[in-house]
C-alpha positions, 0 to 999 in steps of 0.5 A: 170321516170314516178313517176317523171313526175307525181310528177312534173305535181302535183307540178306545178299544186298546185303550180299555185294555191298559192298566189303570196305574198307566191311566192315572199317569196319562192323567197326570201327563195330561195336567202337566200337558194343560199346565204349560198351555195354561202359563203360555197362554197367561204370558201371551195375554198379560205379558211376561214381566218376571222372565225368569219366572215364567221360563222357570214355570214353563220349563217346571211343567215340560220338565214335569211332563217328561219325566212323566213319559220316562215313569210311563215307559219304565212301568209299562208291563208291555214295555220289554225294554226296562223290564229289569227295572223294578215300578218301585226303582222307576217311581223313586228315580221319578220322585228325585228327578222331579224334586231336582228339576224343582229346586234347580226351577226355583233357583233359576227364579231368583 
């Protein structure tokens, strides 16, 4: 129990140092994860009659989550792997990839 409290305290202290922009992206990540979970729970409770629509929605939520994680990695100032990529360029790439993802999902729904 003591180790859980220590981990929680350490996380809160370090997360206070996180820039506001990354905290907003974290909110989008929570939203994408909850959307995928709600869709999956709906499928378990009600069924998946239009199965293509269920798959398109679930893949869209998961893809949105993955692309948002990539955006967060690129705009994080402490990450030195993407030091040559500007935040504006990362955001434009994110928007274009999301547009392509949603277009493919819409096409898959039939």
